[in-house]
N, C-alpha and C positions, 0 to 999 in steps of 0.2 A: 768581463768573461772572455777569454780566448775563444774564438770561433775559427772554423774552417772557411776558407774563401769559396763560398758556394757560386756565387754569382749565376742563380737559378734562371732558368729560362722565362720564368713567370714575371720576372722583373727587368726583362730584356737583356740579361747577360748568363751566358751557359756555365755548366759546371767546369771548375778549372782543376780539378784533382780529386784523389781518393781521399777518404777521411782521414783525420789526424789519428795516426795510431804510435803508440810506443812500441819501440822495437827492443824487446829485451835479450834477444839472442847473443851469445858470445860472439858470434860472427860480426854482427853490426857494431857491437861495442868495441871490436878490434878495428873495424873500418873506420868508425868515426874518430878514432884516435889517431888513427893514421893520417886521416885526411886533415885534422886540426891541430897538427902536432906543433905547426908554427904559429906564432903570435900573430893575430890577424891585424891588418893595417887598415886604419881609416883614412879616408881620403879627406884633406885638411881643407878647411874653409867653407863658407855657404855655397851650396851650389847655386848656379846661376839658371840652369835649365835642366828640365826632365823631358828628354825626348823619346817617344815611343814610335817604333817604326813599325808599321803594320806591313807584311811581307809575305811572300809565298815562294815555295820551291816550283811551283807551276806557272809563274808568272815570268815572262821573259824580259819585262821591263824592270824587275827588281833587282838583278846582280850588281848594278852600279850604285843603287842605295845600299845594298848589304855591305858594300865595299866601304861606302862612305861612312856608314855607321861605325866600321871598324876604326877609321880614321878618327872619328869624332870621340870614340870610346877612350882614346888615349889622352883626352883633356881631362884631368881631376875635376874641373868644376861642371862636368856635364853627367848626368845621370843617364846612360844610355839603355835603351831596352829595346830589344828585337822581339815583336808578337807575331809570330807566325799564324795565319789564318788558314782555315779549312775550307773556303767556299769555292776555290778552284780546284779542288779535288777531282771534279767530274770530269775534266779534261785530259784525265789519263794517267796522273801521277798523285799518290797520296802523300801530302806534305809529312815527313817523318818528326818534325818538331811542332807540327801544328797542335793548338788547344782550341777547342771549339768555343770557348769562353772568350778567347781573344777576337774572334768574329763578331761575338755579342757586344763585347766591350767597343769595339769600333762603331758598330751601330749605335749603342747608346751615346758615344761622343756625337755622332750625327744628330740624334734627337735632341740632345742638349742644344746644340748649337741651332736647330732648328733648320738644318738643310738636308739633302740626300747624297752628300759627298761620302761614299764609302767605296774606296778603290785601293790598288796596290802599284806602286809602293806609296803609301801615305804616312807622312810624320805628323805626330800631334806634339805640339811644343807647350809645355806647361798646363796642359788638360784644355787648353782652351783655343788655340789656332792650329790649323791644319795646312800643310803645304806638301808639295812634290818631294818624295823622300829622298831623291837623287839630286836635288838642288841645293847646294851648300848655302849659296847667297841667300835663298829664300828662307832656309833656316836660321841662319845668322839675324836675318831681318825679323824674323817672328820670335826669336828670343827677346831682341831689344823692345819688340811691341809689347809683348807679355811682360816685360819686367816695368813697364809704365804703371802698371796695376799695383798699388803699395802693399797688396796681400801676397803677390806672387814670391814663394820661397823666403819669406823673411821669419818664418817660425822655427826656432831653434831645435833641431833633432840630433839626437846622439845615439849611436848604436855600438853596443860591445858584444864580443863573444868570449866567454869565460867558463870554465867548469861544466863543460856540455850544454850551455845555456845561452840563448841569444836575448839581450835586453835592449829595448828601445826607450830612450827618454825624451819626452816631448814637452817642451817648456810651456809655462802659461802666458795667455794673451791677455792684454788689457781691453778694457771696453766690452763690446758685444761682439765676441768673433763669432764667425760662422762655424757651425758644427761639422764635423770632418771624419772622415773613415781612415784608419790606419792600416796599410797593406804591405806586408813582407812578401819579397819575391826571392826565391832561389835562382840563380843565374849561372848558365856556363857560359865563360868568357869567349871561346872558340869552339865551332861545332862544324868539321867539315863534312860534307854530305855529297854522295855520288847520286845523281839524279839518273835514274834509269828510263824513263818516259817522260812524255809531256813536252813544254814548250822549250825545256832545258834539259832535254835528254842528252846524255853521254857527257855532261859538264860536271866537274866536281866543284862544288860552291862552298865558300865557308862562311858561316853565319857567326856573328859577333853580339855578345850580350844577350843570349837567348834566355828569354822567361820562360821557366818550366812549370811554374805555378804561382798562384796568389793566394795568399793567407791573411785571412783578416784577423787582426790582432784586437781590434774593437773600436770603440767610437771615441773621438776628442771633442770635448765640449768648451774648451777654453782654459780649463784648469791643467796644472803641471800633472803629467802622468806617466808612469813606468808600465811598459808591457814586456812580458817574458814568454818564452817558449822553448821547449827542449831542441837541441840541434837535431836529434833524431826526427823529429817530425818533419824535417825538410825533405826526406824522400818522397817519392810519389810515384805514380803510373808512368813508366817508359824510362825512367832514369834512375841512378842510385845517387847516395850521399857522395861517393866519389866522383861524380860528374859536377858537383857544384863548387865553383871556386870563388863566388861572389854573392854578396847579398844587397839588396837595395831595399829601402823602405820609404814610402811615400804617404804623406799626410794630405788627403785630397778632399777638397768640400763638396759637399752634396752627398749622393749615393751612388751605389753601382749602377742603377738604371738612369741615372742622370748626374754625371761626373763633372765636377766643376774645376776650379783653379787649383793648383798646387800649392798648398799653404807651406809645405816643408818636406824636405828629402834627406837622406842620407844613404851613404854606401860604405861597404867594408870588404876589402879584398881577404880572402882566407887562405892564400898561399903566397 
């Protein structure tokens, strides 16, 4: 059954969006048609890494990492995701892209690893290794390190968008595979922000591959499965369908409170 990505605080991750609601208005129908008029383009081949960058508009050390993520996002073999956190908001600037659940997801990673390393800019590679988000060499080294695990991104995942519906096909796996959760993320490829206060006051910064929300499609237990959801359910608090130009899906072992290695992933460009 398709469920909303709640990431409830009780399990270590905070709410990531409003409830999934069908938009039946003629305005939204027209908007969806306009946004998805072109045929979506899937990124070819098996991805070699999922890179999650935990960042903040209130962090003076983050802009180099944000810029690097933009460069990495041009590599079709990488699934890049910018996850803005809110725990630096108290310094004087409320991050306009932050989702509280991203802060909790970062803490959940720390708990799963057994360390206390929660900082910005932090890049988590394939769900298991973290490095400084502005260090390209360290990111490449972490990609190579995580690829030594035979489970990392070896599960075939396919995503399509047609007739107002997003479909995700996850292949079957042999043996006794890990149970995993399937998460769909609507993404804004580029988001310029004029920062008015805080450590980056007066700067206009561009954020790349901005994750707006997490939607839990279901649980994968080793069998071939297909998950689907209406495109109209991709809208959420603080953004509209028109802001979404890419979708990413990850199949991640473990649970939200204790995320593990990325077993599979796919992405699709909507424009």
